C-alpha positions as CSV (number, residue, x, y, z in Angstrom):
1,M,-11.5,-112.9,-13.5
2,S,-10.8,-116.6,-13.2
3,M,-13.2,-118.4,-10.9
4,T,-14.9,-121.7,-10.3
5,M,-18.6,-121.4,-9.6
6,S,-21.1,-124.1,-8.8
7,R,-24.1,-122.0,-7.8
8,R,-25.5,-118.6,-8.0
9,G,-25.5,-116.3,-5.0
10,R,-26.8,-113.0,-3.9
11,W,-24.6,-110.0,-3.1
12,A,-26.0,-107.8,-0.4
13,A,-25.3,-104.6,1.5
14,F,-22.7,-104.3,4.2
15,A,-21.8,-101.6,6.7
16,G,-18.5,-99.8,7.2
17,L,-15.5,-101.9,6.2
18,G,-17.1,-105.3,6.6
19,V,-16.2,-105.9,2.9
20,A,-15.1,-109.5,3.0
21,A,-18.6,-110.9,3.1
22,A,-19.9,-108.6,0.4
23,L,-17.1,-109.2,-2.0
24,T,-17.3,-112.9,-1.5
25,L,-21.0,-112.7,-2.5
26,T,-20.1,-110.6,-5.5
27,A,-17.4,-113.0,-6.6
28,C,-20.0,-115.8,-6.6
29,A,-22.6,-113.9,-8.5
30,P,-21.8,-112.8,-12.1
31,P,-23.5,-109.5,-13.2
32,G,-27.0,-110.2,-14.3
33,A,-27.3,-113.4,-12.4
34,S,-30.6,-114.3,-10.8
35,T,-31.1,-113.0,-7.2
36,E,-32.7,-116.4,-6.3
37,E,-30.4,-119.0,-4.8
38,T,-30.3,-122.4,-6.5
39,P,-30.8,-125.1,-4.0
40,A,-27.6,-126.7,-2.9
41,P,-27.0,-130.4,-4.1
42,T,-28.0,-132.9,-1.4
43,D,-25.1,-135.3,-2.2
44,S,-22.1,-132.9,-1.8
45,A,-21.1,-129.6,-0.3
46,P,-21.2,-126.6,-2.6
47,E,-18.0,-125.8,-4.4
48,L,-16.4,-122.5,-3.3
49,A,-15.3,-119.8,-5.8
50,T,-11.6,-119.5,-6.4
51,G,-9.4,-117.1,-8.4
52,T,-9.0,-113.4,-8.3
53,L,-11.5,-110.6,-8.0
54,K,-10.4,-107.3,-9.6
55,V,-11.6,-104.3,-7.7
56,G,-11.5,-100.8,-9.2
57,F,-11.2,-98.2,-6.4
58,L,-12.1,-94.6,-7.2
59,S,-11.5,-91.7,-4.8
60,P,-10.1,-88.2,-4.9
61,T,-6.5,-88.3,-3.7
62,S,-5.7,-84.9,-5.2
63,G,-7.6,-81.7,-5.3
64,N,-10.1,-80.1,-2.9
65,F,-11.3,-83.5,-1.5
66,A,-7.9,-85.1,-1.2
67,I,-8.0,-85.4,2.6
68,A,-11.3,-87.4,2.6
69,G,-10.3,-89.3,-0.5
70,Q,-7.0,-90.5,0.9
71,E,-8.7,-91.6,4.2
72,M,-11.3,-93.5,2.2
73,L,-8.5,-95.4,0.4
74,D,-6.5,-95.8,3.6
75,G,-9.5,-97.4,5.3
76,W,-9.9,-99.9,2.4
77,N,-6.3,-100.8,2.4
78,L,-6.2,-101.2,6.2
79,Y,-9.0,-103.8,6.1
80,W,-7.1,-106.0,3.8
81,E,-3.8,-105.5,5.6
82,E,-5.3,-106.6,8.9
83,N,-7.5,-109.4,7.5
84,G,-5.6,-110.9,4.6
85,N,-6.0,-110.1,1.0
86,D,-8.7,-112.6,0.2
87,A,-12.4,-113.1,0.7
88,G,-13.9,-116.6,0.9
89,G,-10.9,-118.1,-1.0
90,V,-10.9,-115.4,-3.6
91,T,-7.9,-113.1,-3.9
92,I,-8.7,-109.4,-4.0
93,D,-6.7,-107.4,-6.4
94,T,-7.3,-103.6,-6.0
95,I,-6.5,-101.1,-8.7
96,A,-6.8,-97.6,-7.3
97,E,-7.3,-94.5,-9.4
98,D,-7.5,-90.8,-8.4
99,D,-10.6,-89.0,-9.7
100,A,-9.6,-85.6,-8.3
101,G,-13.3,-85.1,-7.2
102,N,-14.1,-84.3,-10.9
103,P,-17.0,-86.1,-12.6
104,E,-15.3,-86.1,-16.0
105,T,-12.1,-87.4,-14.6
106,A,-14.0,-90.0,-12.6
107,L,-15.8,-91.2,-15.7
108,T,-12.6,-91.4,-17.7
109,K,-10.9,-93.5,-14.9
110,A,-14.0,-95.7,-14.7
111,H,-13.7,-96.4,-18.4
112,K,-10.1,-97.3,-17.9
113,L,-10.8,-99.6,-15.0
114,V,-13.5,-101.5,-16.8
115,E,-12.3,-101.6,-20.4
116,Q,-8.5,-101.8,-19.9
117,D,-8.0,-103.3,-16.4
118,Q,-11.1,-105.5,-16.7
119,V,-12.2,-105.0,-13.1
120,D,-15.2,-107.0,-11.8
121,I,-16.5,-104.4,-9.4
122,I,-16.0,-100.7,-8.7
123,V,-15.8,-99.2,-5.2
124,G,-16.4,-95.5,-4.9
125,P,-16.2,-92.7,-5.9
126,L,-16.5,-90.3,-2.9
127,I,-18.5,-87.3,-3.8
128,A,-22.0,-87.4,-5.1
129,S,-21.4,-85.9,-8.6
130,T,-18.6,-88.3,-9.4
131,A,-20.5,-91.2,-8.0
132,S,-23.5,-90.4,-10.1
133,A,-21.4,-90.1,-13.3
134,V,-19.7,-93.5,-12.7
135,N,-22.9,-95.2,-11.7
136,Q,-24.7,-94.2,-14.9
137,Y,-21.8,-95.8,-16.8
138,T,-21.4,-99.1,-14.8
139,T,-25.1,-99.9,-14.3
140,P,-26.0,-100.7,-18.0
141,L,-22.9,-102.9,-18.1
142,G,-23.9,-104.9,-15.1
143,I,-20.8,-103.9,-13.1
144,P,-21.5,-103.9,-9.4
145,N,-20.8,-100.5,-7.8
146,L,-20.4,-100.2,-4.0
147,H,-20.5,-96.7,-2.4
148,P,-18.9,-96.5,1.0
149,V,-19.1,-92.7,1.3
150,A,-21.2,-91.0,-1.5
151,A,-24.5,-89.9,0.0
152,S,-26.5,-88.9,-3.0
153,N,-30.1,-89.8,-2.4
154,D,-30.6,-90.7,-6.0
155,L,-28.1,-93.6,-5.9
156,T,-30.4,-95.7,-3.8
157,Q,-33.8,-94.0,-4.2
158,Q,-34.9,-92.5,-7.5
159,N,-32.2,-94.3,-9.5
160,W,-32.1,-97.5,-7.5
161,N,-30.9,-100.6,-9.4
162,E,-29.8,-104.1,-8.5
163,F,-26.1,-103.4,-9.2
164,T,-25.7,-100.5,-6.7
165,V,-25.2,-100.8,-3.0
166,R,-24.6,-97.9,-0.6
167,T,-22.3,-99.4,2.0
168,G,-21.8,-96.1,3.9
169,S,-23.9,-94.7,6.7
170,M,-26.6,-92.6,5.1
171,G,-28.2,-90.6,2.3
172,S,-27.8,-86.8,2.1
173,T,-30.9,-85.9,4.0
174,Q,-31.1,-88.7,6.6
175,S,-29.4,-86.7,9.3
176,T,-30.0,-83.1,8.1
177,Y,-33.8,-83.3,8.2
178,P,-33.8,-84.2,11.9
179,G,-31.1,-81.7,12.4
180,G,-33.5,-79.0,11.1
181,E,-36.2,-80.3,13.4
182,W,-33.9,-80.2,16.4
183,A,-32.7,-76.7,15.6
184,A,-36.2,-75.3,15.5
185,T,-37.5,-77.2,18.6
186,E,-34.9,-78.3,21.2
187,G,-32.3,-75.9,19.9
188,G,-34.6,-73.0,20.2
189,Y,-33.4,-71.3,17.0
190,K,-35.9,-69.2,15.0
191,K,-34.0,-67.9,12.0
192,A,-31.2,-69.6,10.0
193,V,-28.8,-68.8,7.2
194,T,-27.5,-71.8,5.2
195,L,-24.1,-72.1,3.4
196,C,-23.9,-75.2,1.3
197,H,-21.8,-76.7,-1.5
198,D,-23.4,-75.9,-4.9
199,Y,-23.9,-79.4,-6.3
200,S,-26.1,-82.4,-5.7
201,F,-24.9,-83.4,-2.2
202,G,-25.0,-79.8,-1.0
203,W,-28.5,-79.3,-2.4
204,E,-29.9,-82.4,-0.8
205,S,-28.2,-81.9,2.5
206,C,-29.4,-78.3,2.6
207,A,-32.9,-79.3,1.5
208,G,-33.2,-81.7,4.4
209,F,-32.3,-79.1,7.0
210,V,-34.5,-76.5,5.5
211,Q,-37.5,-78.8,5.3
212,G,-37.1,-79.9,8.9
213,F,-36.4,-76.4,10.2
214,V,-39.3,-74.7,8.4
215,A,-41.8,-77.5,9.2
216,N,-41.2,-76.8,12.8
217,G,-41.6,-73.1,12.7
218,G,-38.2,-71.9,11.7
219,E,-37.4,-69.3,9.0
220,I,-34.7,-69.4,6.4
221,V,-33.4,-65.8,6.0
222,Q,-30.7,-66.4,3.4
223,Q,-29.2,-69.3,1.4
224,I,-25.6,-69.1,0.2
225,W,-24.1,-71.5,-2.3
226,A,-20.4,-72.1,-2.8
227,P,-18.9,-74.2,-5.7
228,N,-17.3,-77.4,-4.4
229,T,-14.0,-76.1,-5.9
230,T,-14.0,-73.1,-3.5
231,T,-10.6,-72.5,-1.8
232,D,-11.1,-68.8,-0.7
233,W,-13.8,-68.7,2.0
234,A,-13.4,-65.1,3.2
235,G,-16.3,-63.7,1.1
236,Y,-18.6,-66.5,2.2
237,A,-17.7,-66.0,5.8
238,A,-18.5,-62.3,5.5
239,Q,-21.9,-63.1,4.0
240,V,-22.7,-65.4,6.9
241,Q,-21.6,-62.8,9.4
242,S,-23.8,-60.3,7.8
243,A,-26.8,-62.6,7.9
244,L,-26.2,-63.4,11.6
245,A,-25.9,-59.7,12.4
246,G,-29.1,-59.1,10.5
247,G,-31.2,-61.5,12.6
248,A,-30.3,-65.1,11.9
249,D,-29.4,-67.0,15.1
250,I,-27.7,-70.0,13.5
251,V,-25.8,-71.0,10.3
252,F,-26.3,-74.4,8.8
253,L,-23.1,-75.5,7.1
254,A,-23.4,-78.4,4.5
255,L,-20.1,-79.1,2.9
256,A,-18.7,-82.2,1.3
257,G,-15.6,-82.8,3.4
258,G,-12.0,-82.3,2.4
259,A,-10.7,-78.7,2.6
260,G,-14.0,-77.0,2.8
261,G,-14.8,-77.4,6.5
262,P,-11.4,-76.1,7.7
263,G,-11.4,-73.4,5.0
264,F,-14.7,-71.9,5.9
265,L,-14.4,-72.3,9.7
266,T,-10.9,-70.6,9.7
267,A,-12.2,-67.7,7.7
268,Y,-15.3,-67.4,9.9
269,L,-13.4,-67.5,13.2
270,D,-10.7,-65.1,11.9
271,Q,-13.5,-62.6,11.2
272,G,-14.8,-63.0,14.8
273,G,-17.5,-65.5,14.2
274,D,-19.2,-67.3,17.1
275,I,-18.6,-71.0,16.8
276,S,-21.6,-71.8,18.9
277,K,-23.8,-70.5,16.1
278,V,-22.6,-73.1,13.6
279,L,-24.5,-76.3,13.0
280,A,-22.6,-78.5,10.5
281,N,-23.6,-81.5,8.4
282,C,-21.6,-84.7,8.6
283,C,-18.7,-83.7,6.4
284,A,-18.2,-80.1,7.5
285,A,-17.4,-81.6,10.9
286,D,-15.6,-84.7,10.0
287,Q,-12.3,-86.0,11.4
288,G,-10.2,-83.9,8.9
289,T,-12.0,-80.7,10.1
290,L,-11.6,-81.6,13.8
291,R,-7.9,-82.4,13.4
292,A,-7.2,-79.3,11.5
293,M,-9.2,-76.9,13.7
294,G,-8.5,-78.4,17.2
295,D,-9.9,-76.4,20.1
296,R,-11.1,-73.6,17.9
297,V,-14.3,-75.5,17.1
298,I,-15.2,-76.5,20.6
299,G,-18.9,-75.5,20.9
300,M,-19.7,-76.2,17.2
301,K,-22.7,-78.5,16.7
302,S,-23.1,-81.3,14.1
303,V,-26.1,-83.2,12.9
304,S,-23.9,-86.3,12.4
305,Y,-23.6,-89.0,15.1
306,W,-19.9,-89.7,14.6
307,A,-16.8,-87.9,13.2
308,E,-14.4,-90.8,12.6
């Protein structure tokens, strides 16, 4: 990266695709720089950074999470197309890589971006397991890592560090815990079965719901776990149907986006499932699911506060 810098800055969190400000701050603050601002000279205006900022962008554009991964990349590209490919006078050069939603692949691609492409910052990946793998690599190197989607609580709680910023909406449990509270109180549900992806994001999302539900008098009658590589959902739908027939009055669905939401819901509805008994987390009811399922999911509930 070639830049002119006259003072140290701070890089801060930003929301949604308001990336220009954050990347400008990153450009002005080399990794390891102090977080305290040096007072500006009184005799002249501060000199602005110039040059190119190399951004490594990781998302799954193939595999089970390709729908969400492509939308993540499209959103990034759309911002720069609409606002110009620079931030505060610094040209943004994005190098995108497909991690296929696989932690080993994501780590290999991160090594390539840092060691061969010499990127200054990494944006992504999308799912929690890949994000954690990449973050453990970039943090000791002082490479800033921005997470617009990955919701793993550990990224900004237990494993917090000054080089990691969650620019997305929430951690895994931030909406599922109150979702559990709502289900047991205002929703009037007494017994629940859960179906969640069997990796960190699914565990955390499910734990939030379970804690909120049980703390308010609800009972968990069964917990079902599906690998995040699952493509055949018929067996899982049958297990949910059995639990509902056996006394559960709601199923909490915590999936990581991509093909999982449409896959399970199609199997569930094809087996005669009642959509009104489904309470989904953010990603099982995201825009990809709603587009794919259309009117079939009218009546489904979600703990999230937006789908797009």
